[in-house]
C-alpha positions as CSV (number, residue, x, y, z in Angstrom):
1,M,-1.6,-28.4,6.4
2,N,0.7,-25.7,7.7
3,N,-0.9,-22.2,7.9
4,L,2.0,-20.5,9.6
5,G,3.2,-17.2,8.3
6,L,6.1,-14.8,8.9
7,T,5.7,-11.1,9.6
8,C,8.5,-9.1,8.1
9,I,11.6,-10.4,9.9
10,S,12.9,-13.7,11.2
11,E,14.3,-13.5,14.7
12,E,15.9,-16.9,14.1
13,L,17.9,-15.4,11.2
14,K,18.7,-12.3,13.2
15,D,20.0,-14.4,16.0
16,K,22.5,-16.0,13.6
17,D,23.8,-12.7,12.2
18,K,22.0,-9.5,13.2
19,K,23.9,-7.2,10.7
20,K,23.3,-9.6,7.8
21,Y,19.7,-10.3,8.4
22,S,18.3,-7.0,9.7
23,F,16.7,-4.3,7.5
24,Q,18.5,-1.0,7.1
25,T,16.5,2.2,7.3
26,M,17.0,5.8,6.4
27,T,14.9,8.8,7.4
28,R,14.3,11.8,5.2
29,K,16.3,13.9,7.7
30,R,19.3,11.5,7.4
31,F,19.1,11.6,3.6
32,N,18.9,15.5,3.6
33,D,21.9,15.7,6.0
34,L,23.9,13.4,3.7
35,C,23.0,15.6,0.7
36,V,24.3,18.7,2.5
37,R,27.4,16.9,3.9
38,D,28.4,14.7,1.0
39,G,26.3,15.8,-2.0
40,K,23.1,14.4,-3.5
41,N,24.8,11.7,-5.5
42,E,26.5,10.3,-2.5
43,A,23.3,10.4,-0.5
44,I,21.5,8.5,-3.3
45,E,24.3,6.0,-3.4
46,E,24.0,5.3,0.3
47,L,20.2,5.0,0.0
48,S,20.6,2.6,-2.9
49,Q,23.0,0.4,-0.9
50,R,20.5,0.2,1.9
51,I,17.7,-0.8,-0.5
52,L,19.9,-3.4,-2.1
53,H,20.8,-4.8,1.3
54,N,17.1,-4.9,2.2
55,V,16.2,-6.8,-1.0
56,R,19.0,-9.3,-0.1
57,V,17.6,-9.7,3.4
58,T,14.1,-10.3,1.9
59,R,15.6,-13.0,-0.3
60,Y,17.2,-14.7,2.7
61,I,13.9,-14.6,4.6
62,I,11.9,-16.0,1.7
63,R,14.4,-18.9,1.4
64,H,14.2,-19.4,5.2
65,C,10.4,-19.6,4.9
66,I,10.5,-22.1,2.1
67,S,13.0,-24.4,3.9
68,N,10.8,-24.2,7.0
69,N,7.5,-24.8,5.2
70,I,6.3,-21.3,6.0
71,L,3.8,-20.5,3.3
72,H,2.9,-16.9,4.0
73,Y,5.3,-13.9,4.3
74,R,4.4,-10.2,4.8
75,L,7.0,-7.9,3.3
76,S,8.6,-5.3,5.6
77,S,7.6,-1.7,5.2
78,T,11.3,-0.9,5.6
79,L,12.2,-2.8,2.4
80,F,12.4,0.6,0.8
81,P,13.3,3.3,3.3
82,P,10.6,6.0,3.5
83,V,12.5,8.6,1.5
84,T,11.1,10.6,-1.4
85,V,13.9,11.7,-3.6
86,E,13.4,14.4,-6.2
87,M,15.5,13.6,-9.2
88,T,16.6,16.8,-11.1
């Protein structure tokens, strides 16, 4: 029985295509700077695109785990960038 697990990211996938298989982050400072520079809606749009990308990366990693008989996977804490957005 295989008891292997994968923690957050697959270096094997990153070696294939770092941009496609790496999580994207955003700090609160970056979000606030975007709000000032481009407006809150544009900042939320960029944050949303990063979250969508991270969900896709997670899907790729889970498929990678399944195809390699890796039965345990710990989600990355960067799946949803650590930004609290006040919606008004």
